[in-house]
N, C-alpha and C positions, 0 to 999 in steps of 0.2 A: 855696152855702148858708152856708159858714163865713164868707165875706167879708160876707154880709148880716148875720149874727149880730154880727160885730165892728163893723160900721158902726152897727147899731142900738144897741149898747152906748155908742158915742160920742155918738149923737144919736137918742134914741128917737122917731123920726118917726111920724106917723099917716098912713098911706097915703090913707085916706078924706079927711082934711083937705087934703092936698096935691092930691089929685085934684079935689076940689070947689072949692077956693078958690085954685088955682094958687099955693099956697105954695111959695116957693123953698127949696131945700135944697142943700147943697154936693154937687157931683157925686160926690165920694168917699163920700158917705153914701147918696145916692138911687140911684145906678146899681146897686150890689150888691143893695139891697133891692128895687128894681124888677125886676131880673133874677130874683131868687128868687120874687117874686110871680108873674111871668109863667110861670116854670117850673112853679109850683104850679097855675096855672090850666090850663095845657096838660095836665098829668098828671090833673087833676080831670076835664076833659072837653074834648078837643081841638076838637070841633065848636062848642061854646059859645065857646071862645076865638077861633076863626076868625070867628064872628059878631061878637064884640066888636071885632075889628080893623077892621070896617067903620065902626063909630061908637064911638070910644073914650071916650065920656063916662061919668061915673058913673051917670047916669040910665039909660043903655042897659045898663050892667052889671047894674043892679037888675032891669031887665026880663028880661034873659037868665038871670041866676042867682037871681032872686027876692031875698029878703033875705039869702040865704046869703052874698052877696058881703061883707056886713059882718063875717062871722065870719073 
């Protein structure tokens, strides 16, 4: 989580924008942020996360998490 915070300070990326638009970001920025996001989703609801792994699109995430995914 600390690495994600540091990466975000360097480049405050928008996960939704990257996810929907395939925006490129430096690996040193996106990997820690993506890792923290995945960790959060697993802790939030592991079953929902496992459903998401079957179809990792933003649209599917909205179906699984409702609009809560935007928060």
